[in-house]
TORMARSE-390248 format. One record per atom (N, C-alpha, C): x, y, z; residue in one letter. Coordinates in steps of 0.02 Angstrom, whole numbers, plus 50000, padded with zeros to 5 digits. Layout:
N
XYZa...
END
This chain:
327
511005501362238m510815506162192m510835514062165m510955515862141a510925523462131a510315524662132a510245532462183c509705536362178c509595540562135c508895541762096p508815545862031p509145554162046p509315557862020a509655564462031a509205569462034a509075574562029r508795580562005r509345586662000r509445588961958i509855595261963i509765600261945i509695606961962c509735613561934c510385619061921c510395616261836y511125621161858y511045628461838y511655632461853a511645639761859a511015643061805a510855647161799s510585650061745s510925654761696s511485655161704r511825659761654r512555654261639r512495652661583i512995644161539i513255649461488i514015648161492g514295647461462g514535646561387g514565646861337f514585642761270f515495642861257f515325638461225s516045635461179s516285643161133s515955647361102n516245653561071n516295659261118n516035658761162g516125666861221g515645668061206g514865666261187a514215668761191a513765667261235a513535672761273r513185668061331r512325669361343r512045666661372m511125669361347m511075669661422m510585673661463t510425675761545t509725672461539t509635668061591v508795666861596v508615670061675v508045674761670s508175677061719s507865669461799s508065671661844p507785665461882p507215667561949p506725674061937t506545675961972t505825672261954t505465666661976p504605667961960p504415671961962p503775669461905s503155675661899s502865680061968s502165682761989p502175685662061p501555680062046p501075677861974d500545676161931d500785668861926d501125665461991v501145657061959v500515654661976v500345649761906q499495647561932q499735638961912q499135633561975d499285628162010d499325623061916d499095625861880f499365623461816f499785622261770f500435628861800d501005627561773d501525622361808d501585616361777v502065614861791v501905608161748v502345601061738p502685596361676p501765594361645p501535595161593i501125592161560i501035583761586i500475581961605p500465574961632p500185571661583p500775569661523y500535565461453y500265559161461y500665555561520m500475548361515m499585550061522m499325554061600q498645552361599q498435553761537q498555563061509r498315564061493r497795557461413r498275555561408t498425551161351t497975544861363t498165542861413r497775537461428r496495542061456r496835546261450d495865548861468d495775551761397d496405554461358y496195556961271y495805546261257y496145542161242y495995536761191y495355533861230y495235535261296l494665533461349l494035538361303l494185541461316a493705545561287a493565545361205a493645543361169i493535543861104i493735534461068i493405529061133g493085524161130g493495519461116g494305518561172y494635513861149y494775512461246y494615505861269d494395506561327d494965501461345d495475498261340t495925497361324t496725501961357t496875503561385p497375509361426p497975504961407p498295511061369y499115508961350y499425508961429y499955502861433r500485500361447r501195505261452r501015510961483w501985515561467w502495511561493w503245510061440a503495506961485a503745509761565a503795506261589h504265507161678h504825502861694h505245507561718n505935503761757n506015508161826n506285503761874i506325507361908i507295509061927i507555506761895g508335508161870g508705509961825g509005514261793a509365513661752a510185509961749a510455509461657p511055508161663p511295515961667p511865515961666f512415519361691f513015518861654f513195522761592q513985523461558q514225529261557q514965530661604p515065537861597p515605537261551p515745546061516l515975547261466l516575544861441l516805539161423v517395534461419v518075541261420v517875545661377r518455551661378r518115559161356r518605561961376s518215570761376s517695572161313s517295576861304l516805573161271l517015579661198l517695582761221a518145587961168a518415583461144a518355573961147s518785570061114s518585563961091s517695564761094s517095561161086s516725560861019s516735556360991r516225556060945r515445556660945r514975560160916v514185560760973v514105557560892v513475555560911a512905553360882a512195560360882a511855556960831i511165561460867i510725554060827i510185554760882v509725547760862v509025553460860v508395551260819t507925555160786t507255552460777t506615555160807t506075550560772t505915554460713t506205558060699a505825562460620a505965559060594a505495557360527a505525554360449a505815559160405a505895555660357r506305559760301r505715558760241r505755568360238f505565567660182f505375564460124f504505562560087d504395557960050d503675560460009d503955565959966p503365569159921p502585564259884p502865555059889s502295553459872s501625552259951s501935555359994k501415552860062k501055557860082k500995560960032g500545566960068g500975572960101g500485578060132d500475583660161d500825582360219d501755583760226q502085582160282q502305588960306q501985593960276g502165600560298g502125603760350g502225607560371p502195614460437p501655615060452p501355609860488g500715612560514g500085606760494g500465602360454a500155597860424a499635591360472a499045590560475a498725585360516a499215579560534a499005575760596y499505568860587y499355564360534y499955562460519n500135559560438n500205549760408n499795547560458g499935542160465g500345536260425g500345538560351s500905538760288s501495541160278s501665545360328a502325547160329a502625542860386a502085538160433k502635535060485k503155529460445k503765527660489f503955521360483f504095518660524f504615510460487y504555506360549y504945501060544y505645504760499q506155502960520q506785508560519q507455504760574v507875510060574v508185513560505v508115518960519y508635522160462y509285524860470y509695527660439d510355530960452d510725538760396d510825543060421g510735547760351g511535550760366g511995553360301d512595554860325d512435561760357d512705563160429s512815568160460s513465573860406s513645574860376t513915580460345t513575583360265t512975579260268h512585584660239h511725585760261h511205591560249d510985593460286d510225587260239d509795588660294h509335583260274h508525584860285h507905584060262d507345587060259d507005581660299d507175581460361l506825576360399l506075581660434l505655575960430r504685578560435r504545576960501r504065579260557i503745575360594i502965575060591i502815575360551s502015576060541s501655571260542s502375563560556h501745556560570h501685554860645h501945560760696i501915559560774i501435566160793i501205564360858a500705568760868a500925573860921a501675577160876y501915584260917y501205588760915y501345592360961d500845600760964d500935604160914d500245604460897r500195607260821r499655612760832r499445614460906t499125619560911t499435625060925t500115625560976h500535628361015h501075630660964h501515626960914t502245626460880t501845625960809t502505625660769s502395626060715s502625621860650s503195618160686a503425613760645a503975617060593a503975624260572t504385627660538t505265626260515t505295624860596d506175625860606d506335618160626d506625614760564i506855607260595i507465607360654i507905615160666n508145615060719n508025612260777n507515612060787t506875612960862t506985606460874t506935600360815w506725593660840w507395591160800w508215592160761f508425590360730f509025593860722f509435592060798p510025598660792p510795596860778p510465594060729l511215594060667l511765601260645l511375604560631a511915610660623a512305612760684a511775611760766q512245615260798q512515610760813q512635602860816l513185599260806l513875599860775l513865601860703r514385601660656r514635607960702r514135612960699r514585619660735r515105618060785r514715614260843l515105613460898l515845606960914l515825603460849a516235601660817a516685603260804a516615608760739a517055614860713a517645618860785a517045618960819e517325623460873e517675617760911e517805612760921g518195607460977g517775608061032g517065609961032r516825608261091r516515599161091r516555594561049i516695589161056i517065587660985i517255582060988g517885578660958g517725579260888g517175572460887a516935571560819a515915572860810a515885575160744l515135571560752l515025565260706l514855560560743a514845553160692a514635556060610a514945549660579p514745550260521p513935550760501p513575545560534r512815545160518r512585546260589r511865549360561f511375550760607f511075546660614f510335542160671f509975536460669f509295540660703f508955535860644g508155536460653g507755531860664g507565534060740a507205528560764a506555527160767a506175520760750p505375523160747p504955525560777p504455525660773t504245527060852t503585523160857t503815517060900n503325512160901n503135510160979n502675507460961r502335506461037r502165501861056r502515495561009s502785489861056s503335490661114s503495491061160h504275492961208h504515483961168h504295478761158r504705473461140r505015474161065r504785476661039v505045478860995v505225483760965v505305487461017t505935492161025t506535490661064t506675487161117m506925484161153m507305480161115m506825474061078d507045467861041d507585470460971d507145473860943t507435476260874t507705480860844t507425486460876d507785496460849d508375495360883d508365494460968a508685498661015a509415494660977a509515487360973p510115482960951p510495484760892p509765488760826e510015489260758e510205497960771e510235502260795i510515509360819i511085505360847i511205501560925l511905501760947l512435497460904l512155495560837a512515491360788a512975495460750a512425500560746r512825506260690r513045510660730r512835511160781c513285515860830c514185514360822c514045506260836k514755503460855k515005502160809k514825502860737a515125503460696a515575508760676a515335514660699d515355522860683d515845525160746d515915520260786a516485522160846a516265527960860a515615527460913v515015530860934v515285532360993v515385537261058d515585536561125d514985540261153d514555541961140a513995546261159a513385548461101a512695549761134a512275548561090a511835554961111a511445558461078v510915562561085v510475563561066v509785558261092l509285556661070l508615561861086l508355564061013v507675569861000v507155566261004v506875565661045p505985562361038p505715568561025p504845567360981n504315573660991n503785572161026n503425564861022c502855564661021c502875560661074c502275559861127p502265555061172p502725549061170p502655545461137v502865537661136v503465539061098v503525542561068c504365543461040c504695545661116c504735549061162h504995551061180h505305544861242h504455537061249q504655531361268q505015528461216q505035527461160t505595524561126t506275526561119t506515531161120v507195535061134v507295532261213v507015532361260t507205532361331t507445522861343t507005520561301l507205514061289l507935512761250l508015514261176v508595515961136v509115519061176v508945526161245a509805526061279a509805522861311a509385517861348r509555512661417r509935505861371r509625504361328h510055499361277h510775503061243h510795508261209l511725510861206l511945510761287l511585512061346e512045514161389e512225508961414e511615502861413a512115496161457a512585492061418a512625495861332n513005492761307n513845496961282n514075501961338g514445507161339g514545513661303g513905517661283i513815522161250i513315527261291i513885532861326a513445535861341a513095540661292a512575543761340t511845545361313t511355551161377t511045555361319v510645560961341v510055561561313v509405559661334v508665564361290v508655571061309v508445574661269m508285580061271m507595579361261m507115580961298g506665579361285g505955583861327g505245584161303c504775589661331c504345586361365c504285577061369a503745575761402a503835570061462a504485572961521k504505570361589k504265568361608k503755564761627d503265558461672d503545551861610d503435552561549i503605547161515i504275545561535i504795550461510v505555549561507v505615546461579v505435549961640e505535546961681e505165537661732e504725539961699h504315532461710h504755525661660h504985528461613a505325522961582a506025521361608a506295527861654a507035529561675a507525529861608a507675535761618a508145538661548a508865536861594a509405536461573p510065536361622p510275545261626p510295547961577r510145557061566r509585560961534r509375563861578f508715568861546f508745576861556f508635580561479l508535587061486l507795586561468l507575591661515f506975591061513f506725599561474f506635601661449s506215608361424s505595608761436s505235614561475d504535612461474d504195619261409d503965614161364f503965616561296f503585610861279f503155616061223p502805609361169p502965603361142p502825599861138l502905594161119l503345594561027l503835592261005g504075595360934g504495600260954g504895603060998n505435609061019n505845604761073n506025600061081s506405597061112s507195599361121s507325600661054a507985603261040a508125613061059a507435615861066g507515622961075g506845625461043g506855632561034k506225637561006k506485637460948k505985637160909p505885636760830p506235645060812p506665644660765h506815651060727h507245655560788h507475653760844d507905655560908d508555650160921d508975653060868a509625651060865a509985651960961a509945655060998a510185655861047a509885651161083a509315649961079s508865646361124s509155635861113s509255636561041q509505630161032q510145628661021q510555633061048a511205632161068a511155630361131a510835635661175f510625633861261f510615627561278f510175624361240t509895619261264t510315614461240t510425611761179l511215608361168l511785610061227l511745614461236e512515617561268e512285613061357e511555612861381l511555610861435l511345601761421l511105599461376a511295594861357a512145592561357a512425594261317l513305591661321l513455591461407l513345596561443k513585599161496k513325589761547k512545589661528l512345584461592l512685577561549l512845578061485l513355573861480l513915571161517l514145576661503e514605577761561e514795576661630e514405578161655s514305580061725s513775573561776s513355570361740a512745569361780a513295563561833a513155563461887p513345557361941p513125553461943p512715551461914g512405543661929g511825544661857g511445537761863p510795537061838p510225540361846p509765541061792q509065544361805q509315553061830q509555553161825t509845562261818t509505565461763t509095571261787t508775574261753t508725580261766t509025584561720v508895592561723v508505595361694v508485600861740q507565606361703q508095611061664q507735612661601s508085620261587s507525624961618s508065633761623p507775636661659p507335640061603p507515639361538l506925643661479l506245642261488l505855647461461r505145645261468r505025647261410r504185642661386w504205642361316w503755653861303w503345655061351s503025660161369s503015662161422s502755665861448a502685671061510a501975668061522a501505666961462d500975662661496d500805655361498d500835651561539a500935645261546a500155641961510a499695645861488s498995645161472s498925636461415s499595636661389w499545633361325w499525625661341w499795623761389k499995617461444k499215613861469k498545619161437l497945616561468l497725615261409l498075613061345d497475610561284d498105605961285d498575602561278y498625596461233y498065590761239y497925585561190n497445582261204n497045581161289n496825587261307n496535587461356n495665585961340n495425580461351v494745580661357v494295584461391v494485585761409a494075593061474a493825598861426a494205597861359r494115604761352r493825603961256r493785598161250m493435596061179m492545591861203m492105591261141s491455594061128s491585584161113s490945583861127a490725576361102a490835576761011a490705580760999d490605581960917d491585581760905d491805585460937e492565584860918e492845577860931e492775576360992l492785568961004l492775562760944l492055562460944a492015560460890a492255560860817a492405565460816r492945567960724r493505565060737r494025565760801r494535564360808r494515555360838r493915551860838r493935543960832r493945541760764r493545546360716r493405544860632r494225546960590r494675551560621d495255553860594d495855548860605d495655546360700f496245539660718f495995536660684f495625532360679d495355525060614d495705526360537d495515533460525a495895533260453a496545533260456a497055535960502q497655536260502q497885528860511q497395525860572k497805518860576k497925513560518k497255515860461e497275512460392e497785514060370e497885519260340a498515523660289a499135521360343a499265519560418a500025516660417a499945511960427a499385506060419r499625500960391r499585498060345r499355503360301a499415503260241a500185501960215a500675507960242n500995510160248n501705503060225n501345499960294r501625495760334r501515488160277r501155485960253l501225482960208l501915483060120l
END
């Protein structure tokens, strides 16, 4: 069995249109102990225990991964996007930038959309980082425009005619037995060679990793672009581009086209060059010079008893809304 690979690409990456983005490799002299990838699995366990749920969630865990090299060059390959964002539905309440978690906006079946058209996809139904990002730029979680550009430039052979929505499912079994096979069938119908999977919340990262594994085992090369390193590596993605950004920004910084282009190019280079399964590449981009944002997400040490009680009430209310939406 191949061992997991860890690769650090050079900090200067060339783009197909000749543009370049330079990233300083020099570390800050004020490195802080907490400036490491956020431990989302532990934070999530601690959070739900603190608000009164005493059965820890069991995260998907694999110690190996399938691996499908690209069958043809990327310039000759058809590439699809798999997203966990939801189609906007005005009847489902507030889904706008900064909206509170909206259980009514969740979706439970795989969907697809025409890649030649723009779409209004939202992430209000998932637990992205609502403190340190705004959800005002769809390109940070849905890189359709960037892939269209690369198809026009010949960097990829073609953009698949459809993109696919993967439900954010806490049940490993439903993801593996129902959703992943459905996405595979649609990819096969569209003659997809490779898939770029873009999650947002913690469970999203698990979902797309399980989908990626299923696609890879059935002949489609994949790369997960994500921000929750521990979850993706625990479930063992074949290829993973890690951006150390707040959740909701897996495809680059908001309103920063250079960051988005750079991030997608790293993902495509990983598709082309990964030496084997469980290859992780970390983007050299930093969210900000100040890493203290990493201390906030679902950190019970920073929450009062009143705040935890309020969150428990809100969570119960959203569970009911999601249950009603599913009926």
